[in-house]
DOMI-790799 format. One record per residue (C-alpha): residue number from 1; x, y, z negated; residue in three letters; chain. Coordinates in steps of 0.001 Angstrom, whole numbers. Each point is the difference from the previous one (the first is absolute). Layout:
REM residues N
REC  kolke  east  north  up  marvo  zavo
REC  NUM  X  Y  Z  ALA  A
...
REM end
This chain:
REM residues 455
REC  kolke  east  north  up  marvo  zavo
REC  1  53541  2516  15564  MET  A
REC  2  796  -3805  163  THR  A
REC  3  -1719  -1852  2709  ILE  A
REC  4  -333  -3640  -775  SER  A
REC  5  -142  -2726  2456  THR  A
REC  6  -1746  -3220  -351  LYS  A
REC  7  2825  -2719  235  VAL  A
REC  8  -964  -3901  -106  LYS  A
REC  9  1497  -1322  -3226  ILE  A
REC  10  1811  -2909  1910  SER  A
REC  11  2180  2518  1590  ASN  A
REC  12  1317  1311  -3444  MET  A
REC  13  3184  -919  -1458  LYS  A
REC  14  196  -1030  -3672  LEU  A
REC  15  2982  410  -2509  ASP  A
REC  16  2852  -2065  670  LYS  A
REC  17  -70  -3211  -1877  GLY  A
REC  18  -3680  -277  -502  THR  A
REC  19  -1301  -704  3533  SER  A
REC  20  489  -2489  2840  ARG  A
REC  21  967  1156  3204  PRO  A
REC  22  -2900  1446  2418  SER  A
REC  23  -1807  -2008  2361  THR  A
REC  24  -1972  988  2919  THR  A
REC  25  -3399  -1485  -784  ASP  A
REC  26  -1168  2833  -1880  GLY  A
REC  27  -686  -1537  -3382  GLN  A
REC  28  1273  1942  -2931  LEU  A
REC  29  306  -3416  -1985  SER  A
REC  30  2806  -921  1983  SER  A
REC  31  2175  2971  -918  ILE  A
REC  32  -999  751  -3752  ILE  A
REC  33  -1000  -3457  -1399  ARG  A
REC  34  2173  -965  -2948  LYS  A
REC  35  112  -3659  -1271  ILE  A
REC  36  -2130  435  -3261  THR  A
REC  37  -863  -3532  -409  THR  A
REC  38  3539  -1319  -525  SER  A
REC  39  965  -1549  -3416  LYS  A
REC  40  1782  2618  -1833  LYS  A
REC  41  408  1596  -3526  SER  A
REC  42  -3080  1953  -1283  LYS  A
REC  43  2311  2796  -1135  THR  A
REC  44  731  2948  2161  MET  A
REC  45  2931  -323  2546  ALA  A
REC  46  2646  2380  -1230  LYS  A
REC  47  1856  -76  3282  LYS  A
REC  48  -726  1903  3157  ASN  A
REC  49  -1360  2944  -2001  LYS  A
REC  50  -1133  2532  2267  VAL  A
REC  51  -1918  3075  -1390  GLU  A
REC  52  -3709  18  841  PHE  A
REC  53  -650  3140  2128  PRO  A
REC  54  -2786  1340  -2052  TYR  A
REC  55  -463  525  -3904  THR  A
REC  56  -3107  352  -1770  PHE  A
REC  57  -509  3121  -1931  GLU  A
REC  58  -1660  -756  -3347  PHE  A
REC  59  -2726  2183  -1386  SER  A
REC  60  -169  1181  -3636  THR  A
REC  61  -3441  -1447  -1458  PRO  A
REC  62  -2342  2969  -956  LYS  A
REC  63  -3492  124  -938  GLY  A
REC  64  -361  -3545  -937  ARG  A
REC  65  -2243  272  -3106  LYS  A
REC  66  -1965  -3017  289  VAL  A
REC  67  -3673  -469  -1168  ILE  A
REC  68  -627  -3413  -1311  HIS  A
REC  69  -3406  -684  -95  ASN  A
REC  70  -270  -3769  -648  LEU  A
REC  71  2247  -220  -3225  ILE  A
REC  72  -2544  -1162  -2532  ARG  A
REC  73  177  -2123  -3255  ALA  A
REC  74  -2315  -3033  -364  LYS  A
REC  75  -3351  1090  -947  ASN  A
REC  76  636  3489  715  GLN  A
REC  77  -3056  1300  2208  TYR  A
REC  78  -577  3352  1475  ASN  A
REC  79  -3787  609  -241  SER  A
REC  80  -2447  2588  1303  LYS  A
REC  81  -3589  288  -881  THR  A
REC  82  -2721  684  2685  ILE  A
REC  83  -224  3527  -1295  ALA  A
REC  84  3749  403  477  ASP  A
REC  85  -319  -1044  3647  ARG  A
REC  86  -3134  2277  550  LEU  A
REC  87  1997  2942  -1241  ALA  A
REC  88  2750  -970  2305  GLN  A
REC  89  -2540  -188  3050  LEU  A
REC  90  -1230  3273  -936  GLU  A
REC  91  3292  1785  230  ASP  A
REC  92  -654  3175  2278  PRO  A
REC  93  2983  -1267  2136  ASN  A
REC  94  -2015  -3042  1223  ASN  A
REC  95  -1708  1973  2622  THR  A
REC  96  -1015  -3032  2028  LYS  A
REC  97  -2333  -1118  -2995  TRP  A
REC  98  -1319  3392  -562  HIS  A
REC  99  -863  393  3746  ASN  A
REC  100  -1850  -3184  -121  VAL  A
REC  101  -2036  875  -3133  VAL  A
REC  102  -861  3395  1726  LYS  A
REC  103  -1164  -1835  3019  LYS  A
REC  104  -2345  -2205  -2068  TRP  A
REC  105  -1343  2908  -1679  LYS  A
REC  106  -618  2107  3186  ASP  A
REC  107  -1653  -3013  1740  ASP  A
REC  108  -2150  -673  -2936  ILE  A
REC  109  -1213  3576  -226  SER  A
REC  110  -617  283  3740  LYS  A
REC  111  -2042  -3398  -216  GLY  A
REC  112  2342  -1660  2349  ILE  A
REC  113  485  -2932  -2528  ARG  A
REC  114  -1162  -1051  -3358  THR  A
REC  115  1758  -759  -3198  LYS  A
REC  116  1283  -3821  -189  PRO  A
REC  117  -2539  -2192  -1966  ASN  A
REC  118  1669  -1685  -2860  ARG  A
REC  119  -2559  -2659  260  ASP  A
REC  120  1757  -1407  3112  LEU  A
REC  121  3298  -449  -1787  ARG  A
REC  122  1163  -3641  75  VAL  A
REC  123  -1632  -2294  -2484  LYS  A
REC  124  1227  -3297  -1700  PHE  A
REC  125  -1738  -3284  -489  SER  A
REC  126  803  -3616  -792  MET  A
REC  127  -1325  -1766  2922  VAL  A
REC  128  -301  -3706  814  LYS  A
REC  129  1714  -1192  3233  VAL  A
REC  130  -3140  -1638  1457  LYS  A
REC  131  -1513  3565  -6  ASP  A
REC  132  2928  1434  2118  LEU  A
REC  133  386  -201  3926  THR  A
REC  134  2978  659  2134  ILE  A
REC  135  -803  1561  3374  ASP  A
REC  136  2963  -744  2534  ASP  A
REC  137  -966  3209  2065  ASP  A
REC  138  860  2154  -3008  ILE  A
REC  139  3115  -1829  -1348  GLN  A
REC  140  2801  -1831  1536  ARG  A
REC  141  -395  -3718  564  ASP  A
REC  142  1142  -2052  -2861  MET  A
REC  143  3738  -1000  -141  ASP  A
REC  144  447  -3176  -1879  PRO  A
REC  145  3692  497  -161  ASP  A
REC  146  -642  3507  -1669  TRP  A
REC  147  -2174  -1978  -2689  VAL  A
REC  148  2984  -2463  -516  ALA  A
REC  149  2252  2873  -365  GLY  A
REC  150  -1885  1748  -2615  ILE  A
REC  151  -256  -3371  -1942  ALA  A
REC  152  3524  -708  47  ASN  A
REC  153  888  -1494  -3584  PRO  A
REC  154  3175  1710  -135  LYS  A
REC  155  -1314  3590  550  THR  A
REC  156  -3993  -308  -702  PHE  A
REC  157  -1202  2417  -2901  GLU  A
REC  158  -3649  -79  -841  VAL  A
REC  159  437  3595  -1393  ASP  A
REC  160  859  1278  3671  TYR  A
REC  161  -3043  -1543  1614  MET  A
REC  162  -2168  2861  1262  SER  A
REC  163  -3637  740  -603  MET  A
REC  164  -2352  -912  3001  ILE  A
REC  165  -1082  3034  2158  GLN  A
REC  166  -3393  -221  1234  CYS  A
REC  167  -3155  1987  1284  ILE  A
REC  168  -3148  -989  -1687  TYR  A
REC  169  -2964  -36  2484  ASP  A
REC  170  -3242  828  -1796  PRO  A
REC  171  -2054  -1137  2867  ASN  A
REC  172  1408  -3484  -72  THR  A
REC  173  1051  77  -3693  LYS  A
REC  174  3427  -1232  1408  LYS  A
REC  175  3695  657  -950  PHE  A
REC  176  1957  25  3311  VAL  A
REC  177  3663  -38  -611  SER  A
REC  178  2117  2647  1724  ILE  A
REC  179  3246  -661  -1658  ASN  A
REC  180  2003  -2585  -1934  ALA  A
REC  181  -1612  -3150  1587  GLN  A
REC  182  3218  -1859  -404  HIS  A
REC  183  -18  542  -3679  THR  A
REC  184  -3677  -1147  -483  VAL  A
REC  185  636  -3004  2268  VAL  A
REC  186  2817  -826  -2084  LEU  A
REC  187  -1824  451  -3287  GLU  A
REC  188  -2666  -2407  1246  THR  A
REC  189  2632  -2422  1350  ALA  A
REC  190  1566  -27  -3512  PHE  A
REC  191  -3289  -951  -1580  ALA  A
REC  192  -423  -2633  2753  HIS  A
REC  193  3013  -1724  -1125  HIS  A
REC  194  -499  500  -3694  SER  A
REC  195  3141  2411  -154  LEU  A
REC  196  -1434  2434  -2410  TRP  A
REC  197  372  88  -3711  ASN  A
REC  198  -3603  1273  -1424  GLY  A
REC  199  -1926  -1123  3059  TYR  A
REC  200  -1240  -3485  826  ALA  A
REC  201  -3329  447  1647  GLY  A
REC  202  -1415  48  3625  ASP  A
REC  203  2365  2192  2060  PRO  A
REC  204  -2990  1909  1420  MET  A
REC  205  -1107  1099  -3346  GLU  A
REC  206  3458  1518  -754  LEU  A
REC  207  -429  3812  -746  GLU  A
REC  208  2533  2487  1329  VAL  A
REC  209  400  3661  -574  PRO  A
REC  210  -1437  1961  2811  VAL  A
REC  211  289  3862  606  ALA  A
REC  212  -2816  1192  2451  TYR  A
REC  213  -1818  2801  1597  ILE  A
REC  214  -3573  -303  619  GLU  A
REC  215  -950  396  3526  THR  A
REC  216  -1661  -1676  3095  SER  A
REC  217  2250  1592  2597  ARG  A
REC  218  2472  -2482  1321  ARG  A
REC  219  2138  2776  1491  ASP  A
REC  220  817  1113  -3572  LYS  A
REC  221  1182  -3420  -515  ALA  A
REC  222  2208  21  2862  ARG  A
REC  223  1432  3330  -844  MET  A
REC  224  743  -1013  -3545  ALA  A
REC  225  1778  -3160  1015  PHE  A
REC  226  2328  2363  2072  ARG  A
REC  227  499  2240  -3051  ILE  A
REC  228  430  -2592  -2563  PHE  A
REC  229  2706  -1740  2316  ASN  A
REC  230  2021  3266  350  GLY  A
REC  231  -1239  2206  2443  LYS  A
REC  232  108  3398  -1628  GLY  A
REC  233  1598  -1161  -3060  GLN  A
REC  234  3200  1300  -1391  LYS  A
REC  235  2565  -2810  600  LYS  A
REC  236  2578  -792  -2478  ILE  A
REC  237  3356  1224  1259  GLU  A
REC  238  3192  -1785  -599  PRO  A
REC  239  1054  2491  -2979  TYR  A
REC  240  -3231  -840  -2103  VAL  A
REC  241  485  -3732  654  ASP  A
REC  242  3557  296  -1175  HIS  A
REC  243  -1000  2039  -2949  LYS  A
REC  244  -2829  -2424  -1088  ILE  A
REC  245  2542  -2846  67  LEU  A
REC  246  2883  1849  -1682  VAL  A
REC  247  -2518  1102  -2956  LEU  A
REC  248  -1451  -3358  -215  ALA  A
REC  249  3404  -1407  -841  TYR  A
REC  250  1280  2993  -2134  ARG  A
REC  251  -2943  859  -1927  VAL  A
REC  252  -2471  -3018  137  ASP  A
REC  253  2827  -2550  -380  ASP  A
REC  254  -1299  -2017  3166  SER  A
REC  255  1808  -3182  778  ASP  A
REC  256  -1302  333  3977  GLU  A
REC  257  2894  -761  2066  GLY  A
REC  258  -139  2972  2333  GLU  A
REC  259  -545  2414  -2867  ALA  A
REC  260  3347  -1021  -1353  LYS  A
REC  261  1592  437  3389  LYS  A
REC  262  -1511  3574  238  ALA  A
REC  263  1349  702  -3175  ALA  A
REC  264  3491  -1162  749  VAL  A
REC  265  -58  2348  3079  ILE  A
REC  266  -1312  2788  -1978  GLN  A
REC  267  2775  -287  -2537  THR  A
REC  268  2509  20  2806  ILE  A
REC  269  -1697  3277  1511  ASN  A
REC  270  390  1602  -3557  GLU  A
REC  271  3639  -1097  -539  GLU  A
REC  272  1030  1308  3182  GLU  A
REC  273  -1906  3398  -477  GLY  A
REC  274  -2812  -579  2451  PHE  A
REC  275  -3802  -261  -483  GLU  A
REC  276  -2659  -945  2479  PRO  A
REC  277  -2835  2716  466  ILE  A
REC  278  -3724  -399  1260  PRO  A
REC  279  -998  1494  3467  SER  A
REC  280  -1751  2857  -1943  THR  A
REC  281  3064  1332  -1914  ASP  A
REC  282  638  3047  2474  ASP  A
REC  283  2077  1691  -2921  LYS  A
REC  284  2641  -2567  62  ASN  A
REC  285  66  -1300  3445  ARG  A
REC  286  3185  1536  1166  ASP  A
REC  287  1822  -732  -3268  ALA  A
REC  288  3187  -2073  643  PRO  A
REC  289  -1185  -2430  -2494  TRP  A
REC  290  -3236  -682  1373  ALA  A
REC  291  -699  -3486  1602  ILE  A
REC  292  -2761  539  2682  GLU  A
REC  293  319  -3207  1653  CYS  A
REC  294  -1414  -2128  -2651  VAL  A
REC  295  -1202  -2815  2036  SER  A
REC  296  3668  -598  1248  GLU  A
REC  297  857  172  -3662  MET  A
REC  298  -2344  -2758  -602  GLN  A
REC  299  1511  -2176  2461  LYS  A
REC  300  2858  -132  -2260  HIS  A
REC  301  -1826  -1665  -2928  TYR  A
REC  302  1934  -3299  773  ASP  A
REC  303  3254  1457  819  THR  A
REC  304  477  2824  -2921  PRO  A
REC  305  3912  -7  481  GLU  A
REC  306  -347  1029  3593  ARG  A
REC  307  -2375  3024  -976  TRP  A
REC  308  2448  1032  -2596  ARG  A
REC  309  2509  254  2683  PHE  A
REC  310  -2191  2005  2501  VAL  A
REC  311  -532  2453  -2993  LEU  A
REC  312  3463  146  -1012  ASN  A
REC  313  1395  462  3506  THR  A
REC  314  -2534  2737  630  HIS  A
REC  315  854  1895  -3067  LYS  A
REC  316  3803  -308  728  ARG  A
REC  317  -181  1432  3330  TYR  A
REC  318  -3199  2169  93  TYR  A
REC  319  -711  1030  -3351  PRO  A
REC  320  -1954  3183  845  ASN  A
REC  321  -2338  -1437  2563  ILE  A
REC  322  -2737  -2502  -590  LYS  A
REC  323  252  -3658  1058  LEU  A
REC  324  -1160  -684  3510  ASN  A
REC  325  -1453  -3186  920  ILE  A
REC  326  2483  -1117  2528  MET  A
REC  327  2634  320  -2549  GLU  A
REC  328  -1732  -3202  -1639  CYS  A
REC  329  623  -2348  2633  ASP  A
REC  330  3435  1765  999  LEU  A
REC  331  1426  -510  -3381  TYR  A
REC  332  -1719  -3070  -886  GLY  A
REC  333  1425  -1887  2819  PHE  A
REC  334  3467  1396  -944  MET  A
REC  335  -428  -1628  -3285  HIS  A
REC  336  -1426  -3165  1570  ASP  A
REC  337  2663  -636  2700  TYR  A
REC  338  3034  1229  -2035  PHE  A
REC  339  -1089  -1885  -2981  GLY  A
REC  340  -308  -3026  1840  GLU  A
REC  341  3499  457  1284  MET  A
REC  342  1243  252  -3726  GLY  A
REC  343  754  3645  -170  TYR  A
REC  344  -938  2088  -3342  ASP  A
REC  345  -2070  2482  1503  VAL  A
REC  346  237  2337  -2959  TYR  A
REC  347  3762  -327  -62  SER  A
REC  348  2156  3097  585  ASP  A
REC  349  1888  -1813  2733  GLU  A
REC  350  -3179  -783  1888  PHE  A
REC  351  -1185  3504  -298  ARG  A
REC  352  3355  1654  1302  LYS  A
REC  353  571  -2391  2762  GLU  A
REC  354  -3599  -384  1099  PHE  A
REC  355  -2705  1888  -1400  LEU  A
REC  356  1749  3551  -12  ASP  A
REC  357  1077  -301  3693  SER  A
REC  358  -3520  -1484  1018  ALA  A
REC  359  -1752  2915  -1771  MET  A
REC  360  2386  2579  1414  ALA  A
REC  361  -1103  -1080  3501  ILE  A
REC  362  -3545  905  -965  ILE  A
REC  363  914  3123  -1444  GLN  A
REC  364  2332  960  2766  GLU  A
REC  365  -2430  -658  3013  PHE  A
REC  366  -3564  -10  -1726  PHE  A
REC  367  98  1714  -3084  THR  A
REC  368  -2456  -2218  -2086  THR  A
REC  369  -1168  -3494  240  PRO  A
REC  370  -3356  774  1391  HIS  A
REC  371  1510  1675  3071  LYS  A
REC  372  2390  -2726  423  PHE  A
REC  373  -3053  -2578  -158  GLY  A
REC  374  -1846  2079  2669  ASN  A
REC  375  3059  -63  2255  ASP  A
REC  376  516  -3660  -610  SER  A
REC  377  -3677  -758  769  LYS  A
REC  378  295  1861  3332  HIS  A
REC  379  3341  -1818  769  THR  A
REC  380  -1418  -3252  -570  GLN  A
REC  381  -3139  640  2258  ILE  A
REC  382  2265  1055  2749  ARG  A
REC  383  2063  -3413  -412  PHE  A
REC  384  -3265  -2034  63  GLN  A
REC  385  -1280  1920  2742  ALA  A
REC  386  3098  -1094  2151  LYS  A
REC  387  24  -3309  -1247  ARG  A
REC  388  -3445  -815  1034  TYR  A
REC  389  -24  2194  3032  ASN  A
REC  390  -2909  2069  -1826  ARG  A
REC  391  -562  3797  34  PRO  A
REC  392  1205  1550  -3456  PRO  A
REC  393  -3760  1145  -731  SER  A
REC  394  -1102  -3605  182  SER  A
REC  395  -1562  -1056  -3332  LYS  A
REC  396  1914  -3519  312  ASP  A
REC  397  3126  1552  -752  ASN  A
REC  398  493  -960  -3560  LYS  A
REC  399  2219  1363  -2660  VAL  A
REC  400  1762  -2705  -1957  GLU  A
REC  401  -107  -11  -3878  ASP  A
REC  402  3898  -281  84  GLU  A
REC  403  363  2272  2968  GLY  A
REC  404  1468  3120  -1844  SER  A
REC  405  2263  -2104  -1922  PHE  A
REC  406  1348  -1493  3021  ILE  A
REC  407  149  3354  1388  TYR  A
REC  408  2205  1398  -2754  LEU  A
REC  409  2220  -3170  50  LEU  A
REC  410  720  525  3619  LYS  A
REC  411  892  3805  -508  LEU  A
REC  412  2389  -1025  -3092  TYR  A
REC  413  1557  -2354  1924  GLN  A
REC  414  444  2252  3075  PHE  A
REC  415  1511  2749  -1868  PHE  A
REC  416  2583  -2403  -1432  GLY  A
REC  417  -1329  -1174  -3249  GLY  A
REC  418  2278  -2707  -1356  LYS  A
REC  419  -2703  -1864  -2642  HIS  A
REC  420  -872  -3374  980  GLU  A
REC  421  -3543  150  1509  LEU  A
REC  422  -2868  -2480  69  PRO  A
REC  423  -292  -1958  3313  SER  A
REC  424  -3485  1944  703  ILE  A
REC  425  2223  2846  1374  VAL  A
REC  426  135  -2115  3108  HIS  A
REC  427  -3629  -98  459  ASN  A
REC  428  -2038  2412  2351  MET  A
REC  429  2505  -792  2812  ASN  A
REC  430  -1504  -1583  3108  GLU  A
REC  431  1261  -604  3582  SER  A
REC  432  -3253  1713  1373  SER  A
REC  433  349  3094  -2212  ALA  A
REC  434  3594  490  -1111  GLY  A
REC  435  558  830  -3795  ASP  A
REC  436  -2112  2144  -2299  LEU  A
REC  437  2694  2718  285  LEU  A
REC  438  -486  353  3771  ASP  A
REC  439  -3310  1392  -571  HIS  A
REC  440  849  2946  -2193  ILE  A
REC  441  -1090  3371  1164  ASP  A
REC  442  1153  2359  -2674  SER  A
REC  443  2486  2393  1704  GLU  A
REC  444  2029  764  -3268  SER  A
REC  445  409  -3798  -708  LEU  A
REC  446  1019  -826  3484  LEU  A
REC  447  2468  2808  189  GLU  A
REC  448  1444  -1173  -3156  ALA  A
REC  449  279  -3573  1171  MET  A
REC  450  1558  1043  3505  LYS  A
REC  451  2711  1891  -2062  ASN  A
REC  452  590  -2823  -2455  HIS  A
REC  453  405  -2351  2974  GLY  A
REC  454  2666  2170  1456  GLN  A
REC  455  1804  701  -3206  SER  A
REM end
């Protein structure tokens, strides 16, 4: 059984020729810092070749039959009738639905509740704005900037204006707005400024579409406002938002800018052999091609080639496990920093000299990017705690977006990697805390670093 001992990184030695003499200040940077900002050729140095101590063991891709759900021709619609959806709902496997129906029937038969009254269903009418009131104890205060945002000429669409939601109080004969006050105020303001095509009369005589329920109970109005503004509603998840944009571009020929960006990203997904999935897709959740971190993917709408590199890198090194969200930043920053330095991040040379070795570190000591990310997180927290003299449990100890990238660069450099590195490798090195590598607590990694320093 091997017993490892924690050794301060500053007391270890590096490969001959790759480090500066050790000093006594305890700072790792003083013994492993390489001059990465010097002006030199962007081709790999062929001299001083030392074999990297770890080799990445590639896996044979398997089980990568991808299901692409968003490939669609123009004007190709997948439609379902209400009868189709009813049949889907009544499937015997939908036990939660059948339990709800049983509960209704049991309660009605016991006299606990009555059948819902269809007469109470929402009604519709065209109502003059002079007959509407807005109670500020039901809705929020009006936000003039929000009205201005809706009216922005670059994005304003009459078609998207919502109907006004109200209660109709039969006692006072008044419509009380419980939602969409900004919309009705905007409609009236447009009439006030003669901006409507088709209406030039008194703004107060303008008729607006109203959906209302008939009641004198103000508590109904308050609860309705909460419901209409999201309380208890099924939110639009990132996948659905992405799907809407992609199909708007591919099927409907939309010229909306964000739709085109989404379609570009989706094309990259398909070309690289991946597919985003909704949160409800339990069947494909563990498929290696499934993208669950859809919101992270959407952040790349303006940087599609960065996203391509993320997918391409994951597929090369981890073809049989699904993409982990931490890989998006890790590979993304590789693309950004090495690209800015002038390297072709897709070249065989870059892969052999840097990527293969960097990924070998992850494989050797952490197995997967997910586990590497967890170790990186806690190593950074310990560094931040020491830096600011806080307990590691403090919520103020933040993990930097580029932290895992810096951590991997430092490990690659420590183990003798020869590829030129971006200067960010010198970050997270403070007089008060030492270097990030001083806060490693993985025994296997510390043992390997100790042995490497003595070799």
